N, C-alpha and C positions, 0 to 999 in steps of 0.2 A: 234581541239578546243574542249574543254569539254562542254558537254551539260548542260544547265541550267534548273533548275526546273521551271515549270510555276508557277507564283505567283497566289495565290487564291485571288479573289476579295472579298470573304466573310470573310476575316480574322478579328477576333475580336481583338481590340487593347489591349495591356497589361494593367491590372489595375494599378492604381497608387500604389507605394510602401507604405506599412503601416508605419506610423510614430510611433516612440517610445513615449509612454506617461508614465512619471514617476509615481510611486505609489502615491495615494492621501494621504495627511497627516491624521493620525488618523484611517486609514484603515489598518488592520493587513495584512501583506503579506504572513504569514504562518498560518496554522490552529492552533487555540488555543487548547491546551491540558488541560485536567482536572488536578487538583492538585494531584489527586491520580494516575495519569498515571505512574509516575516514580516508585511509590511503586508497582503497578501491574506488571510492566515490571521486576522489581527486583525479585519478587516472581516467575514469569514465568521463568526467567533465572535460578533461583535456581532449578526449576523443570527440566529444560533441563540438568543442571549439574548432577542432580541425575540420569537421564537417562544415561548419559555418564559414570557414575560410576557403572552402572548396578543395581542401587538401585531403582527398579521399584516400590516398595510399597511407598517409600518416594516420588518418582516422581509423582505418582498418587495423593498422599495426597496434594502435593504442587500445582499441576495443577488444581485439583478440588477446592482448596482454591481460586485460581484466578477466577474460574467460579463463585464461591459462593460470594466472597467478593467484586468483581469488575464486576458486571453484565453490566455496561455501556461500558466496554472496548470490543467492538465488534471485533476489529481487533485481539486481543489476543484470544478471544473465537473461532474465525474462524481458528486460528492456532492450537488450542488445540483439538477441537472437530473434529474427523475424520468422513469423509462422510460414510454413511451406505454402499454404494457400490462403490468399486474402479474401476468398469468397467471390472474387470477381473473375469472370471468364472472358 
């Protein structure tokens, strides 16, 4: 006969399952984007395309334009600005 595990008397009961609550009307489910977001991304992508073509001067100009013209687009800024130290010496 197989041994059975002793049951613990201090076992905490499982919490009730969480119930699904549909989104409230009038509350946006996705973050709102600025109207300039699409323009900023398009300029950023042009900069990346310039890098792929090895047009580094053009890429610098385009990516600097993103930083200058769209200062509110922090996500793009973080992708453009390289950290000062990569951790490699």
